[in-house]
C-alpha positions as CSV (number, residue, x, y, z in Angstrom):
1,M,6.0,-7.6,-12.9
2,A,5.8,-4.1,-14.3
3,M,3.0,-1.8,-13.1
4,I,1.1,0.0,-15.8
5,I,0.3,3.7,-15.1
6,T,-1.7,6.3,-16.9
7,S,-0.3,9.3,-18.6
8,R,-1.8,11.4,-15.8
9,E,0.1,9.4,-13.2
10,M,3.3,9.8,-15.3
11,R,2.8,13.6,-15.2
12,V,2.3,13.5,-11.5
13,R,5.7,11.7,-11.1
14,L,7.3,14.2,-13.5
15,R,5.8,17.1,-11.5
16,E,7.1,15.6,-8.2
17,A,10.6,15.1,-9.8
18,C,10.6,18.7,-10.9
19,A,9.6,19.9,-7.5
20,D,12.4,17.8,-5.9
21,A,14.8,19.5,-8.4
22,G,13.5,22.9,-7.4
23,S,11.9,23.7,-10.8
24,V,11.0,22.4,-14.2
25,K,14.0,24.1,-15.6
26,G,16.3,22.6,-13.0
27,W,15.0,19.1,-13.7
28,A,15.3,19.6,-17.4
29,M,18.9,20.9,-17.2
30,R,19.9,17.9,-15.0
31,N,18.5,15.5,-17.6
32,G,19.8,17.3,-20.7
33,L,16.4,18.5,-21.9
34,H,14.9,21.9,-22.7
35,W,12.6,23.2,-20.0
36,A,9.9,24.1,-22.5
37,H,9.6,20.5,-23.7
38,V,9.3,19.2,-20.2
39,Y,6.7,21.9,-19.4
40,N,4.7,20.8,-22.5
41,V,4.8,17.2,-21.3
42,L,3.5,18.3,-18.0
43,L,0.6,20.2,-19.7
44,G,-0.2,17.1,-21.8
45,K,0.6,19.0,-25.0
46,K,3.5,16.6,-25.9
47,E,4.1,12.9,-25.4
48,P,7.1,12.0,-23.3
49,G,10.0,10.4,-25.0
50,E,12.7,8.1,-23.6
51,R,14.8,11.0,-22.4
52,V,11.9,12.2,-20.2
53,L,10.8,8.8,-19.1
54,A,14.1,7.1,-18.2
55,P,15.1,9.5,-15.4
56,L,11.6,8.7,-13.9
57,G,12.3,5.0,-14.1
58,L,9.6,4.6,-16.7
59,G,9.3,3.2,-20.2
60,K,6.6,3.3,-22.8
61,I,4.5,0.5,-24.3
62,A,1.6,0.6,-26.8
63,V,-1.7,-0.9,-25.7
64,Y,-4.5,-1.8,-28.1
65,T,-8.1,-2.6,-27.3
66,D,-11.3,-3.5,-29.2
67,K,-13.7,-0.7,-29.8
68,P,-16.9,-1.1,-27.8
69,G,-19.7,-2.6,-30.0
70,R,-17.4,-3.7,-32.8
71,E,-17.6,-7.3,-33.8
72,V,-14.2,-9.0,-33.8
73,L,-13.7,-11.5,-36.7
């Protein structure tokens, strides 16, 4: 069963992967990405796409919830 993680936890994994690669630029180059895009994902300014998530062993799903206090018909 897949484990659901938060965007913060995803950024922690990305930060660790970049550290293992020696730098954000190094990780980005190894994965065919521009370093600035990866940096913006780390800062939470951009959402990660498949090309950022796949090397981390992650995928993306959408989750919807009811708003608190809203009556569901």
